[in-house]
Every structure is written in C-alpha cells, then in structure tokens.
C-alpha positions in Angstrom: 325.9 41.5 6.2 324.0 38.2 5.8 327.2 36.5 4.8 329.0 37.9 7.8 326.3 36.8 10.1 326.3 33.3 8.5 330.1 33.1 8.9 329.9 34.1 12.6 327.2 31.5 13.3 329.0 28.7 11.5 332.2 29.6 13.3 330.4 29.5 16.6 328.8 26.1 15.8 332.1 24.6 14.7 334.1 25.9 17.7 331.5 24.6 20.2 331.2 21.3 18.4 334.9 20.9 18.2 335.5 21.0 21.9 336.7 17.7 23.4 333.8 15.9 25.0 334.1 13.5 27.9 335.9 10.2 27.1 333.4 7.4 26.6 334.3 3.9 27.5 332.8 0.7 26.1 333.4 -2.8 27.3 335.1 -4.8 24.7 335.4 -8.4 26.0 335.5 -10.5 29.1 338.0 -13.2 29.9 338.1 -15.5 32.9 341.3 -15.9 34.9 341.7 -19.6 35.4 341.8 -21.0 39.0 340.8 -17.7 40.5 337.7 -15.7 41.3 338.8 -12.9 38.9 337.6 -11.9 35.5 339.3 -9.4 33.1 337.2 -6.8 31.4 338.8 -5.0 28.6 337.5 -1.6 27.6 338.0 0.8 24.6 338.1 4.5 25.4 337.0 7.0 22.8 337.4 10.8 22.6 335.2 12.8 20.2 336.0 10.9 17.1 338.9 8.5 17.7 340.0 5.7 20.0 342.1 7.3 22.7 343.3 4.1 24.5 342.4 0.8 25.9 342.1 -0.1 29.6 341.6 -3.1 31.7 339.6 -3.8 34.8 339.9 -6.8 37.1 336.5 -7.9 38.5 336.3 -10.1 41.6 333.3 -12.3 40.7 332.9 -13.3 44.4 332.7 -9.9 46.0 331.9 -7.7 42.9 334.9 -5.4 43.7 336.5 -3.9 40.6 340.2 -2.8 40.2 341.2 -0.7 37.3 344.6 -1.7 35.9 346.8 1.4 35.8 349.3 1.5 32.9 352.2 4.0 32.9 351.0 5.5 29.6 348.1 5.3 27.1 348.0 1.9 25.3 346.3 -0.1 22.7 346.1 -3.8 23.8 346.7 -6.5 21.2 347.0 -9.6 23.4 346.2 -10.7 27.0 347.5 -14.1 28.1 347.4 -15.7 31.5 350.7 -17.5 32.6 350.0 -20.1 35.2 352.6 -22.6 36.5 351.2 -24.2 39.6 354.4 -26.1 40.5 356.3 -22.8 40.7 353.4 -20.7 42.2 353.4 -18.4 39.2 350.2 -16.8 38.1 350.3 -13.6 36.1 348.8 -11.8 33.1 351.0 -10.8 30.3 349.7 -7.9 28.1 351.2 -7.0 24.8 350.3 -3.4 23.9 351.3 -0.6 21.6 351.9 2.7 23.4 350.6 6.1 22.5 353.2 8.6 21.4 353.5 11.6 23.6 351.5 14.6 22.5 350.2 12.7 19.4 347.0 10.8 18.7 348.6 7.8 17.0 349.8 4.6 18.4 353.4 3.4 17.9 353.7 0.0 16.4 356.4 -0.6 19.0 354.9 -3.4 21.2 355.7 -3.5 24.9 355.1 -6.2 27.4 353.5 -5.7 30.8 353.3 -8.2 33.7 350.1 -7.8 35.8 349.2 -9.5 39.0 346.0 -11.6 38.9 344.2 -9.1 41.2 345.3 -6.1 39.0 347.1 -4.4 41.9 350.6 -4.6 40.3 351.6 -3.6 36.8 355.2 -3.9 35.6 356.6 -3.1 32.2 358.9 -6.0 31.2 360.5 -4.5 28.0 362.5 -1.2 27.9 361.2 1.8 26.1 363.8 1.5 23.4 363.0 -2.2 22.7 360.7 -3.2 19.8 359.1 -6.6 20.7 358.8 -9.0 17.8 357.5 -12.1 19.6 357.5 -13.8 23.0 356.9 -17.3 24.4 356.7 -18.7 28.0 358.9 -21.6 28.9 356.9 -23.4 31.6 359.7 -25.8 32.4 361.9 -23.0 33.9 359.3 -20.3 34.5 360.7 -17.6 32.1 359.6 -15.5 29.2 361.8 -15.5 26.1 361.3 -12.2 24.1 362.8 -11.5 20.7 363.0 -8.0 19.2 365.3 -5.1 18.3 367.0 -2.4 20.3 366.6 1.1 19.0 370.4 1.8 19.1 370.2 5.4 17.7 367.1 6.3 19.8 365.1 7.7 16.9 361.9 5.8 17.8 361.9 3.8 14.5 363.2 0.5 13.4 366.0 1.0 10.9 369.3 -0.6 9.7 371.3 0.6 12.7 369.1 -1.2 15.2 370.3 -4.5 16.7 368.5 -7.8 17.2 368.2 -8.9 20.9 366.8 -11.7 22.9 365.6 -10.9 26.4 364.9 -13.6 29.1 362.6 -12.6 32.0 362.4 -14.9 35.1 358.8 -15.0 36.3 359.8 -16.4 39.7 362.3 -13.7 40.6 360.7 -11.0 38.4 364.0 -10.0 37.0 366.0 -10.3 33.7 368.5 -13.1 33.1 371.8 -12.5 31.3 372.6 -9.3 29.6 
C-alpha cells in the first residue's frame, strides 16, 4: 500500500512538473544599425529545458518604440549583417538562420537567408525552402547578394549525392532574383 501511494505521488509530481511552462526570453546581444536611430536586440527563447527559437526586436532609440521582427517559422540565428549602400539607397539587414523542423524540437542545419527592413516592419525570405545555403557575399558595386549552396533535388530535406550545386543572385535594388 505504501509503495502504491508513493508511486501515485511520484507520478503526480512528474506529470505536474512535466507540463510546458511559459516560454522565457532573454536578451542575447545589442547591435546598432549604422546611420539610423535603430538598434537590434536579439533574444533567445527557452521552453522548459531547451532553446525553442531566437527572435529579434528593433528598437527606435529616439522614441523608445519597439518592433518585434516576425519570421515565418521558428529559427536559430547565426549571423546578422547590415548591408548599406548609400549611393543606391540600399539599407537592409540580412539574417542567416537555421529553421526549426515542423513538429520537432531540433534545428535543421539548412541555413536560410532573410532580408529585413531597418525598421523591422518587413521580413522576406531570400532563399527557397529546398535550398541549402553554403555562403553568401554582398557585391556593393552592383547592389546584389551572391549566394552559393545546393538545391535539394529529391526533396528529402537532406544534403546527398543527388543534390545540385547552385548560385543565386539577389538584386537588393529591385528585391528580385537575377538569372535562373
């Protein structure tokens, strides 16, 4: 009887403790956006035990207004870079991020690129869902991003021997892809 009572109490404690608690957010780092009144605050969001995703907030340091950057899915940010070309009136943030697999608690190593307006109001995914980004660079002479990677030809969500190398060129002035 004592063992049964102990088992019931332990089960109750485990089930109550195992419930998902509110997601906690912690500021990770601050970064100024050059030639503007804006600052980027990156945050890490945690569930009960694990990191659930990263998020960004744009802070207007003049007015104190904050704008959360809304991504289309849960992400883990690996790089944030400002691209500013004054002569072409180009001023964006480029974020490299891994996306969270649907219904799983692990991040893909498939990196995606997102283009964000300086005020955080507009978020646009530059790379396709079936594209694995290897590297990227901004050509400031012509105002474009050159992206190298592989296309997941067989759509299995993994890099394998059937996938093809590809180079993408994204025009920052027209906000469109060049070429194929």
